[in-house]
FIKOLZA-1660 file (N, C-alpha, C; in steps of 0.1 Angstrom, whole numbers, plus 5000, padded with zeros to 4 digits):
% residues 216
   i   px   py   pz ch aa at
   1 0618 8905 2669  A  M  N
   1 0607 8896 2672  A  M CA
   1 0599 8894 2660  A  M  C
   2 0595 8881 2657  A  S  N
   2 0588 8878 2645  A  S CA
   2 0573 8881 2647  A  S  C
   3 0566 8882 2635  A  Q  N
   3 0552 8886 2636  A  Q CA
   3 0544 8875 2643  A  Q  C
   4 0548 8862 2643  A  K  N
   4 0541 8852 2650  A  K CA
   4 0542 8854 2665  A  K  C
   5 0554 8858 2669  A  E  N
   5 0556 8861 2684  A  E CA
   5 0548 8873 2688  A  E  C
   6 0548 8883 2680  A  I  N
   6 0541 8895 2683  A  I CA
   6 0526 8892 2684  A  I  C
   7 0521 8884 2675  A  A  N
   7 0506 8881 2675  A  A CA
   7 0503 8873 2687  A  A  C
   8 0512 8863 2691  A  F  N
   8 0510 8855 2703  A  F CA
   8 0509 8864 2716  A  F  C
   9 0519 8874 2717  A  M  N
   9 0519 8883 2728  A  M CA
   9 0506 8891 2729  A  M  C
  10 0502 8896 2717  A  G  N
  10 0490 8904 2717  A  G CA
  10 0478 8896 2721  A  G  C
  11 0477 8883 2717  A  R  N
  11 0466 8875 2720  A  R CA
  11 0465 8872 2735  A  R  C
  12 0476 8870 2742  A  I  N
  12 0476 8867 2756  A  I CA
  12 0472 8880 2764  A  I  C
  13 0478 8891 2760  A  I  N
  13 0475 8904 2767  A  I CA
  13 0460 8907 2765  A  I  C
  14 0455 8905 2753  A  A  N
  14 0441 8908 2751  A  A CA
  14 0432 8899 2759  A  A  C
  15 0435 8887 2760  A  S  N
  15 0427 8877 2769  A  S CA
  15 0428 8881 2783  A  S  C
  16 0440 8884 2788  A  L  N
  16 0441 8887 2803  A  L CA
  16 0434 8901 2806  A  L  C
  17 0435 8910 2797  A  S  N
  17 0429 8923 2799  A  S CA
  17 0414 8922 2800  A  S  C
  18 0409 8913 2791  A  H  N
  18 0394 8910 2792  A  H CA
  18 0390 8904 2805  A  H  C
  19 0398 8895 2810  A  E  N
  19 0395 8889 2823  A  E CA
  19 0396 8900 2835  A  E  C
  20 0406 8909 2834  A  I  N
  20 0407 8919 2844  A  I CA
  20 0395 8928 2843  A  I  C
  21 0390 8931 2831  A  K  N
  21 0378 8940 2830  A  K CA
  21 0366 8933 2837  A  K  C
  22 0365 8920 2835  A  N  N
  22 0354 8912 2842  A  N CA
  22 0355 8914 2857  A  N  C
  23 0367 8912 2863  A  V  N
  23 0369 8914 2877  A  V CA
  23 0365 8928 2882  A  V  C
  24 0369 8938 2874  A  L  N
  24 0366 8952 2878  A  L CA
  24 0351 8954 2877  A  L  C
  25 0344 8948 2868  A  A  N
  25 0329 8950 2867  A  A CA
  25 0323 8944 2879  A  A  C
  26 0328 8933 2884  A  T  N
  26 0322 8926 2896  A  T CA
  26 0324 8935 2908  A  T  C
  27 0336 8941 2909  A  I  N
  27 0339 8950 2921  A  I CA
  27 0330 8962 2920  A  I  C
  28 0328 8968 2908  A  K  N
  28 0320 8980 2907  A  K CA
  28 0306 8977 2911  A  K  C
  29 0301 8965 2906  A  E  N
  29 0287 8961 2910  A  E CA
  29 0285 8959 2925  A  E  C
  30 0295 8953 2931  A  S  N
  30 0294 8951 2946  A  S CA
  30 0295 8964 2953  A  S  C
  31 0304 8973 2949  A  A  N
  31 0305 8986 2956  A  A CA
  31 0292 8994 2954  A  A  C
  32 0286 8993 2943  A  G  N
  32 0273 9000 2941  A  G CA
  32 0262 8994 2949  A  G  C
  33 0262 8981 2951  A  L  N
  33 0252 8975 2960  A  L CA
  33 0254 8979 2974  A  L  C
  34 0267 8979 2979  A  M  N
  34 0270 8984 2992  A  M CA
  34 0265 8998 2995  A  M  C
  35 0267 9006 2985  A  E  N
  35 0263 9020 2986  A  E CA
  35 0248 9021 2987  A  E  C
  36 0241 9014 2979  A  D  N
  36 0226 9014 2979  A  D CA
  36 0221 9009 2992  A  D  C
  37 0226 8998 2997  A  I  N
  37 0221 8993 3010  A  I CA
  37 0224 9003 3021  A  I  C
  38 0236 9009 3022  A  L  N
  38 0239 9019 3032  A  L CA
  38 0230 9031 3032  A  L  C
  39 0226 9035 3020  A  N  N
  39 0218 9047 3018  A  N CA
  39 0203 9044 3022  A  N  C
  40 0199 9031 3022  A  L  N
  40 0186 9028 3026  A  L CA
  40 0184 9027 3041  A  L  C
  41 0195 9026 3048  A  R  N
  41 0194 9024 3063  A  R CA
  41 0196 9037 3070  A  R  C
  42 0190 9039 3082  A  P  N
  42 0192 9051 3090  A  P CA
  42 0206 9051 3095  A  P  C
  43 0212 9062 3098  A  E  N
  43 0226 9063 3103  A  E CA
  43 0227 9056 3116  A  E  C
  44 0217 9056 3124  A  T  N
  44 0218 9050 3137  A  T CA
  44 0220 9035 3136  A  T  C
  45 0216 9029 3125  A  D  N
  45 0218 9014 3123  A  D CA
  45 0231 9011 3116  A  D  C
  46 0237 9021 3111  A  A  N
  46 0250 9018 3103  A  A CA
  46 0261 9028 3108  A  A  C
  47 0268 9024 3118  A  P  N
  47 0279 9033 3123  A  P CA
  47 0289 9037 3111  A  P  C
  48 0293 9050 3112  A  H  N
  48 0302 9055 3101  A  H CA
  48 0296 9054 3087  A  H  C
  49 0283 9055 3086  A  Q  N
  49 0276 9054 3073  A  Q CA
  49 0282 9063 3063  A  Q  C
  50 0284 9076 3066  A  A  N
  50 0289 9085 3056  A  A CA
  50 0303 9082 3051  A  A  C
  51 0311 9077 3060  A  R  N
  51 0325 9073 3056  A  R CA
  51 0324 9061 3047  A  R  C
  52 0315 9051 3050  A  L  N
  52 0314 9039 3042  A  L CA
  52 0308 9042 3028  A  L  C
  53 0298 9051 3028  A  V  N
  53 0293 9055 3015  A  V CA
  53 0303 9062 3006  A  V  C
  54 0311 9071 3012  A  K  N
  54 0322 9077 3005  A  K CA
  54 0332 9067 3000  A  K  C
  55 0336 9057 3009  A  A  N
  55 0345 9047 3004  A  A CA
  55 0340 9039 2993  A  A  C
  56 0327 9036 2993  A  A  N
  56 0321 9028 2982  A  A CA
  56 0322 9036 2969  A  A  C
  57 0319 9049 2970  A  G  N
  57 0320 9058 2958  A  G CA
  57 0334 9059 2953  A  G  C
  58 0344 9060 2962  A  N  N
  58 0358 9060 2957  A  N CA
  58 0362 9047 2950  A  N  C
  59 0356 9036 2955  A  I  N
  59 0359 9023 2949  A  I CA
  59 0354 9023 2934  A  I  C
  60 0342 9028 2933  A  R  N
  60 0336 9029 2919  A  R CA
  60 0344 9038 2910  A  R  C
  61 0349 9049 2915  A  K  N
  61 0357 9058 2907  A  K CA
  61 0370 9052 2903  A  K  C
  62 0376 9045 2912  A  Q  N
  62 0389 9038 2909  A  Q CA
  62 0387 9027 2899  A  Q  C
  63 0375 9020 2900  A  V  N
  63 0372 9009 2891  A  V CA
  63 0370 9015 2877  A  V  C
  64 0363 9026 2876  A  D  N
  64 0361 9032 2863  A  D CA
  64 0375 9036 2857  A  D  C
  65 0384 9041 2865  A  R  N
  65 0398 9044 2860  A  R CA
  65 0405 9032 2856  A  R  C
  66 0403 9021 2864  A  G  N
  66 0409 9008 2860  A  G CA
  66 0404 9003 2847  A  G  C
  67 0391 9005 2845  A  V  N
  67 0385 9000 2832  A  V CA
  67 0391 9007 2820  A  V  C
  68 0393 9021 2822  A  D  N
  68 0399 9028 2811  A  D CA
  68 0413 9023 2808  A  D  C
  69 0421 9020 2819  A  V  N
  69 0435 9015 2817  A  V CA
  69 0434 9001 2810  A  V  C
  70 0425 8993 2814  A  V  N
  70 0424 8979 2808  A  V CA
  70 0420 8980 2793  A  V  C
  71 0411 8989 2790  A  M  N
  71 0406 8991 2777  A  M CA
  71 0418 8996 2768  A  M  C
  72 0426 9005 2773  A  G  N
  72 0438 9010 2766  A  G CA
  72 0447 8998 2763  A  G  C
  73 0449 8990 2774  A  L  N
  73 0458 8978 2772  A  L CA
  73 0452 8968 2762  A  L  C
  74 0439 8967 2762  A  N  N
  74 0433 8958 2752  A  N CA
  74 0434 8963 2738  A  N  C
  75 0432 8976 2736  A  C  N
  75 0434 8981 2722  A  C CA
  75 0449 8980 2718  A  C  C
  76 0458 8982 2727  A  F  N
  76 0472 8980 2724  A  F CA
  76 0475 8966 2720  A  F  C
  77 0469 8956 2727  A  A  N
  77 0471 8942 2724  A  A CA
  77 0466 8939 2710  A  A  C
  78 0454 8944 2706  A  H  N
  78 0449 8941 2693  A  H CA
  78 0456 8948 2682  A  H  C
  79 0465 8957 2685  A  S  N
  79 0473 8963 2674  A  S CA
  79 0484 8953 2669  A  S  C
  80 0485 8942 2677  A  M  N
  80 0495 8931 2673  A  M CA
  80 0488 8920 2665  A  M  C
  81 0475 8921 2662  A  D  N
  81 0467 8910 2656  A  D CA
  81 0472 8907 2642  A  D  C
  82 0474 8917 2634  A  E  N
  82 0478 8916 2620  A  E CA
  82 0490 8924 2616  A  E  C
  83 0499 8919 2607  A  P  N
  83 0510 8927 2603  A  P CA
  83 0507 8939 2595  A  P  C
  84 0495 8939 2589  A  M  N
  84 0491 8951 2581  A  M CA
  84 0476 8952 2583  A  M  C
  85 0471 8964 2586  A  A  N
  85 0457 8966 2588  A  A CA
  85 0453 8981 2585  A  A  C
  86 0441 8983 2582  A  Q  N
  86 0436 8997 2580  A  Q CA
  86 0433 9003 2594  A  Q  C
  87 0438 9015 2596  A  I  N
  87 0436 9022 2609  A  I CA
  87 0432 9037 2606  A  I  C
  88 0426 9043 2616  A  D  N
  88 0423 9057 2615  A  D CA
  88 0433 9064 2624  A  D  C
  89 0441 9073 2618  A  L  N
  89 0451 9080 2626  A  L CA
  89 0446 9088 2638  A  L  C
  90 0433 9093 2637  A  N  N
  90 0427 9099 2648  A  N CA
  90 0426 9090 2660  A  N  C
  91 0421 9078 2658  A  E  N
  91 0420 9068 2668  A  E CA
  91 0434 9064 2674  A  E  C
  92 0443 9062 2665  A  L  N
  92 0456 9057 2669  A  L CA
  92 0464 9068 2677  A  L  C
  93 0463 9080 2673  A  T  N
  93 0470 9091 2681  A  T CA
  93 0463 9093 2694  A  T  C
  94 0450 9092 2695  A  A  N
  94 0443 9093 2708  A  A CA
  94 0448 9082 2717  A  A  C
  95 0449 9070 2712  A  Q  N
  95 0454 9058 2719  A  Q CA
  95 0468 9060 2724  A  Q  C
  96 0477 9066 2716  A  M  N
  96 0491 9068 2720  A  M CA
  96 0492 9079 2730  A  M  C
  97 0484 9089 2729  A  A  N
  97 0484 9099 2740  A  A CA
  97 0480 9093 2753  A  A  C
  98 0470 9084 2753  A  F  N
  98 0466 9077 2765  A  F CA
  98 0478 9068 2771  A  F  C
  99 0484 9060 2762  A  L  N
  99 0494 9051 2766  A  L CA
  99 0507 9058 2771  A  L  C
 100 0509 9070 2766  A  M  N
 100 0522 9077 2770  A  M CA
 100 0519 9088 2780  A  M  C
 101 0507 9088 2786  A  Q  N
 101 0503 9099 2795  A  Q CA
 101 0512 9098 2808  A  Q  C
 102 0515 9086 2813  A  R  N
 102 0523 9085 2825  A  R CA
 102 0537 9090 2823  A  R  C
 103 0543 9087 2811  A  F  N
 103 0556 9092 2809  A  F CA
 103 0557 9107 2808  A  F  C
 104 0547 9113 2802  A  A  N
 104 0546 9128 2802  A  A CA
 104 0544 9133 2816  A  A  C
 105 0536 9127 2823  A  H  N
 105 0533 9132 2837  A  H CA
 105 0546 9131 2845  A  H  C
 106 0554 9121 2844  A  K  N
 106 0566 9120 2851  A  K CA
 106 0576 9131 2848  A  K  C
 107 0575 9135 2835  A  S  N
 107 0584 9146 2831  A  S CA
 107 0578 9160 2833  A  S  C
 108 0566 9160 2840  A  A  N
 108 0559 9173 2843  A  A CA
 108 0555 9180 2830  A  A  C
 109 0551 9173 2820  A  I  N
 109 0547 9179 2807  A  I CA
 109 0533 9174 2803  A  I  C
 110 0525 9183 2799  A  G  N
 110 0512 9179 2794  A  G CA
 110 0512 9173 2781  A  G  C
 111 0503 9163 2779  A  L  N
 111 0502 9156 2766  A  L CA
 111 0488 9154 2762  A  L  C
 112 0484 9157 2750  A  S  N
 112 0470 9155 2746  A  S CA
 112 0470 9152 2731  A  S  C
 113 0459 9146 2726  A  A  N
 113 0457 9143 2712  A  A CA
 113 0447 9153 2706  A  A  C
 114 0449 9157 2694  A  A  N
 114 0440 9166 2687  A  A CA
 114 0436 9160 2674  A  A  C
 115 0423 9156 2672  A  P  N
 115 0419 9149 2660  A  P CA
 115 0419 9158 2648  A  P  C
 116 0421 9152 2636  A  Y  N
 116 0419 9159 2624  A  Y CA
 116 0404 9160 2621  A  Y  C
 117 0400 9169 2612  A  S  N
 117 0386 9172 2610  A  S CA
 117 0378 9161 2604  A  S  C
 118 0385 9151 2599  A  E  N
 118 0379 9139 2592  A  E CA
 118 0387 9127 2595  A  E  C
 119 0382 9115 2593  A  P  N
 119 0390 9103 2594  A  P CA
 119 0402 9103 2585  A  P  C
 120 0413 9099 2590  A  L  N
 120 0425 9097 2581  A  L CA
 120 0429 9083 2582  A  L  C
 121 0424 9075 2572  A  N  N
 121 0426 9061 2572  A  N CA
 121 0438 9057 2563  A  N  C
 122 0447 9049 2569  A  I  N
 122 0458 9044 2562  A  I CA
 122 0460 9029 2564  A  I  C
 123 0467 9022 2555  A  V  N
 123 0470 9008 2557  A  V CA
 123 0485 9007 2562  A  V  C
 124 0487 9001 2573  A  T  N
 124 0501 9001 2579  A  T CA
 124 0502 8989 2589  A  T  C
 125 0514 8988 2594  A  D  N
 125 0517 8979 2605  A  D CA
 125 0514 8986 2618  A  D  C
 126 0502 8984 2625  A  P  N
 126 0498 8992 2636  A  P CA
 126 0508 8991 2648  A  P  C
 127 0513 8979 2651  A  F  N
 127 0522 8977 2663  A  F CA
 127 0535 8985 2661  A  F  C
 128 0541 8984 2649  A  R  N
 128 0554 8990 2646  A  R CA
 128 0552 9005 2645  A  R  C
 129 0540 9010 2640  A  L  N
 129 0538 9024 2639  A  L CA
 129 0536 9030 2654  A  L  C
 130 0530 9022 2662  A  E  N
 130 0529 9026 2676  A  E CA
 130 0543 9028 2683  A  E  C
 131 0552 9018 2679  A  M  N
 131 0566 9019 2684  A  M CA
 131 0572 9032 2680  A  M  C
 132 0570 9035 2667  A  L  N
 132 0576 9047 2661  A  L CA
 132 0571 9060 2668  A  L  C
 133 0558 9060 2669  A  L  N
 133 0552 9072 2676  A  L CA
 133 0556 9073 2690  A  L  C
 134 0557 9062 2697  A  A  N
 134 0562 9063 2711  A  A CA
 134 0576 9068 2712  A  A  C
 135 0585 9064 2703  A  A  N
 135 0599 9068 2702  A  A CA
 135 0599 9083 2699  A  A  C
 136 0591 9088 2690  A  A  N
 136 0591 9102 2686  A  A CA
 136 0585 9110 2698  A  A  C
 137 0575 9105 2705  A  L  N
 137 0570 9112 2717  A  L CA
 137 0581 9113 2728  A  L  C
 138 0589 9102 2729  A  D  N
 138 0600 9102 2739  A  D CA
 138 0610 9113 2736  A  D  C
 139 0613 9114 2723  A  V  N
 139 0622 9125 2719  A  V CA
 139 0617 9139 2722  A  V  C
 140 0604 9141 2719  A  C  N
 140 0598 9154 2721  A  C CA
 140 0597 9157 2737  A  C  C
 141 0594 9146 2744  A  L  N
 141 0594 9148 2759  A  L CA
 141 0607 9152 2765  A  L  C
 142 0618 9146 2759  A  T  N
 142 0631 9149 2763  A  T CA
 142 0635 9163 2760  A  T  C
 143 0630 9168 2749  A  R  N
 143 0634 9182 2745  A  R CA
 143 0625 9193 2752  A  R  C
 144 0613 9189 2756  A  A  N
 144 0604 9199 2761  A  A CA
 144 0608 9204 2775  A  A  C
 145 0604 9216 2778  A  D  N
 145 0606 9222 2791  A  D CA
 145 0595 9217 2801  A  D  C
 146 0599 9216 2814  A  K  N
 146 0589 9212 2823  A  K CA
 146 0577 9222 2824  A  K  C
 147 0565 9217 2825  A  G  N
 147 0554 9226 2825  A  G CA
 147 0548 9230 2811  A  G  C
 148 0555 9225 2801  A  S  N
 148 0550 9228 2787  A  S CA
 148 0540 9218 2783  A  S  C
 149 0534 9219 2772  A  R  N
 149 0524 9210 2767  A  R CA
 149 0528 9205 2753  A  R  C
 150 0525 9193 2751  A  L  N
 150 0528 9187 2737  A  L CA
 150 0514 9181 2732  A  L  C
 151 0514 9181 2719  A  V  N
 151 0502 9175 2712  A  V CA
 151 0506 9165 2702  A  V  C
 152 0498 9155 2700  A  I  N
 152 0500 9145 2689  A  I CA
 152 0488 9147 2681  A  I  C
 153 0490 9150 2668  A  Q  N
 153 0479 9155 2660  A  Q CA
 153 0480 9150 2645  A  Q  C
 154 0471 9142 2640  A  P  N
 154 0471 9139 2626  A  P CA
 154 0468 9151 2618  A  P  C
 155 0473 9151 2606  A  C  N
 155 0471 9162 2597  A  C CA
 155 0474 9158 2582  A  C  C
 156 0472 9167 2573  A  R  N
 156 0476 9164 2559  A  R CA
 156 0487 9174 2555  A  R  C
 157 0498 9168 2550  A  V  N
 157 0509 9177 2545  A  V CA
 157 0511 9174 2531  A  V  C
 158 0510 9184 2523  A  E  N
 158 0511 9182 2508  A  E CA
 158 0502 9171 2503  A  E  C
 159 0490 9170 2509  A  G  N
 159 0480 9161 2505  A  G CA
 159 0482 9147 2510  A  G  C
 160 0492 9144 2518  A  R  N
 160 0495 9131 2523  A  R CA
 160 0492 9131 2538  A  R  C
 161 0487 9119 2544  A  P  N
 161 0485 9118 2558  A  P CA
 161 0498 9120 2566  A  P  C
 162 0497 9126 2577  A  A  N
 162 0509 9129 2585  A  A CA
 162 0505 9129 2600  A  A  C
 163 0515 9129 2609  A  V  N
 163 0513 9131 2623  A  V CA
 163 0523 9141 2628  A  V  C
 164 0518 9151 2635  A  W  N
 164 0526 9161 2641  A  W CA
 164 0527 9158 2656  A  W  C
 165 0539 9159 2661  A  I  N
 165 0542 9157 2675  A  I CA
 165 0551 9168 2680  A  I  C
 166 0546 9176 2689  A  G  N
 166 0554 9187 2694  A  G CA
 166 0545 9198 2701  A  G  C
 167 0550 9210 2701  A  A  N
 167 0543 9221 2707  A  A CA
 167 0530 9223 2699  A  A  C
 168 0519 9226 2705  A  A  N
 168 0507 9228 2698  A  A CA
 168 0507 9241 2689  A  A  C
 169 0507 9239 2676  A  P  N
 169 0508 9251 2667  A  P CA
 169 0494 9256 2666  A  P  C
 170 0493 9269 2661  A  D  N
 170 0479 9274 2657  A  D CA
 170 0473 9265 2647  A  D  C
 171 0480 9260 2637  A  E  N
 171 0476 9251 2628  A  E CA
 171 0488 9242 2625  A  E  C
 172 0486 9229 2624  A  P  N
 172 0498 9220 2620  A  P CA
 172 0502 9223 2606  A  P  C
 173 0515 9221 2602  A  P  N
 173 0519 9225 2589  A  P CA
 173 0512 9217 2578  A  P  C
 174 0508 9224 2567  A  D  N
 174 0502 9217 2556  A  D CA
 174 0511 9215 2544  A  D  C
 175 0523 9221 2545  A  T  N
 175 0534 9219 2536  A  T CA
 175 0547 9216 2543  A  T  C
 176 0556 9209 2537  A  L  N
 176 0568 9206 2544  A  L CA
 176 0577 9218 2545  A  L  C
 177 0581 9222 2557  A  P  N
 177 0590 9234 2558  A  P CA
 177 0603 9232 2551  A  P  C
 178 0609 9242 2546  A  P  N
 178 0621 9241 2538  A  P CA
 178 0633 9237 2546  A  P  C
 179 0634 9240 2559  A  T  N
 179 0645 9237 2567  A  T CA
 179 0642 9226 2577  A  T  C
 180 0642 9213 2572  A  V  N
 180 0640 9202 2580  A  V CA
 180 0651 9192 2578  A  V  C
 181 0653 9183 2588  A  A  N
 181 0663 9172 2587  A  A CA
 181 0658 9160 2594  A  A  C
 182 0665 9149 2593  A  F  N
 182 0661 9137 2600  A  F CA
 182 0665 9139 2615  A  F  C
 183 0656 9136 2624  A  P  N
 183 0660 9137 2638  A  P CA
 183 0671 9128 2643  A  P  C
 184 0682 9133 2647  A  E  N
 184 0693 9124 2651  A  E CA
 184 0689 9115 2662  A  E  C
 185 0680 9120 2671  A  D  N
 185 0676 9112 2683  A  D CA
 185 0669 9099 2679  A  D  C
 186 0664 9099 2666  A  L  N
 186 0656 9087 2661  A  L CA
 186 0664 9079 2651  A  L  C
 187 0677 9081 2651  A  F  N
 187 0685 9074 2640  A  F CA
 187 0684 9059 2641  A  F  C
 188 0682 9054 2654  A  A  N
 188 0682 9039 2656  A  A CA
 188 0670 9033 2649  A  A  C
 189 0659 9041 2646  A  L  N
 189 0647 9036 2640  A  L CA
 189 0647 9038 2625  A  L  C
 190 0658 9043 2620  A  K  N
 190 0657 9047 2605  A  K CA
 190 0655 9035 2596  A  K  C
 191 0660 9023 2601  A  G  N
 191 0659 9011 2593  A  G CA
 191 0645 9006 2591  A  G  C
 192 0636 9010 2600  A  G  N
 192 0622 9005 2600  A  G CA
 192 0613 9014 2592  A  G  C
 193 0618 9025 2588  A  L  N
 193 0609 9035 2581  A  L CA
 193 0604 9030 2568  A  L  C
 194 0612 9023 2560  A  E  N
 194 0608 9018 2547  A  E CA
 194 0596 9008 2549  A  E  C
 195 0597 9000 2559  A  H  N
 195 0586 8991 2562  A  H CA
 195 0573 8998 2564  A  H  C
 196 0573 9009 2571  A  L  N
 196 0561 9017 2575  A  L CA
 196 0558 9027 2564  A  L  C
 197 0567 9029 2554  A  Q  N
 197 0564 9038 2543  A  Q CA
 197 0562 9052 2549  A  Q  C
 198 0572 9057 2557  A  V  N
 198 0571 9070 2563  A  V CA
 198 0585 9077 2562  A  V  C
 199 0584 9090 2563  A  N  N
 199 0596 9098 2565  A  N CA
 199 0594 9106 2578  A  N  C
 200 0605 9109 2585  A  I  N
 200 0604 9117 2597  A  I CA
 200 0613 9130 2596  A  I  C
 201 0607 9141 2600  A  Y  N
 201 0614 9154 2598  A  Y CA
 201 0615 9161 2611  A  Y  C
 202 0626 9166 2615  A  D  N
 202 0628 9174 2626  A  D CA
 202 0626 9188 2622  A  D  C
 203 0615 9194 2628  A  C  N
 203 0611 9208 2623  A  C CA
 203 0616 9219 2633  A  C  C
 204 0624 9215 2642  A  G  N
 204 0629 9225 2651  A  G CA
 204 0636 9237 2645  A  G  C
 205 0644 9234 2634  A  S  N
 205 0650 9245 2627  A  S CA
 205 0641 9254 2619  A  S  C
 206 0629 9249 2617  A  A  N
 206 0619 9257 2610  A  A CA
 206 0610 9265 2619  A  A  C
 207 0613 9265 2632  A  G  N
 207 0606 9273 2642  A  G CA
 207 0593 9266 2646  A  G  C
 208 0591 9253 2643  A  L  N
 208 0578 9247 2647  A  L CA
 208 0579 9238 2660  A  L  C
 209 0592 9235 2664  A  H  N
 209 0594 9228 2677  A  H CA
 209 0587 9215 2678  A  H  C
 210 0590 9206 2669  A  G  N
 210 0584 9193 2669  A  G CA
 210 0589 9184 2658  A  G  C
 211 0583 9173 2657  A  V  N
 211 0586 9162 2648  A  V CA
 211 0574 9159 2639  A  V  C
 212 0577 9158 2626  A  L  N
 212 0566 9155 2617  A  L CA
 212 0569 9141 2610  A  L  C
 213 0559 9133 2611  A  I  N
 213 0559 9119 2605  A  I CA
 213 0550 9120 2593  A  I  C
 214 0556 9118 2581  A  L  N
 214 0549 9119 2569  A  L CA
 214 0548 9106 2561  A  L  C
 215 0536 9102 2558  A  F  N
 215 0534 9089 2551  A  F CA
 215 0536 9091 2536  A  F  C
 216 0542 9081 2530  A  K  N
 216 0545 9082 2516  A  K CA
 216 0533 9080 2507  A  K  C
% end
């Protein structure tokens, strides 16, 4: 897919997600108004008032959840705006944990993001980096046991920005372990690594149980 096609797809998704957000805002406002009106009337004038108030509250909660989903979709769409952009790895990894949450849930595995102690800004291709992180997360989800927890965590390794994906360590590695190899599960993506200026290391043999993505 060309960059022009990617940008067009992102533009349409961003526009539609914005419209969906407007619809959800109207539903939330209407549900809140219903709740306020019901609470102002005595129960004798409004049969099943308690159930209706509860239903209106549930509508508002689901709308809030829908807004979070739409905002996630909108952020994903904007990652397609430019072929190269400056991003903060803390923000990107939090976004990826949100986008991949359903896949982790289906595998009965917990997934969370853990930010680095300071912003980690890099210039990269945001959309293709998201594809790489999603593929690495898929690999780690396939390897993980049900009921376990994974973390996606920016860090610095030998002074360079990196992303750790795997079992939550006490501290992510700050040096490259001596016994690492390219993850065979990700071999299909090897051709795109030069474009992103990254290396991927399988740290399972080093006892860390995860994948390390290290920026050059």
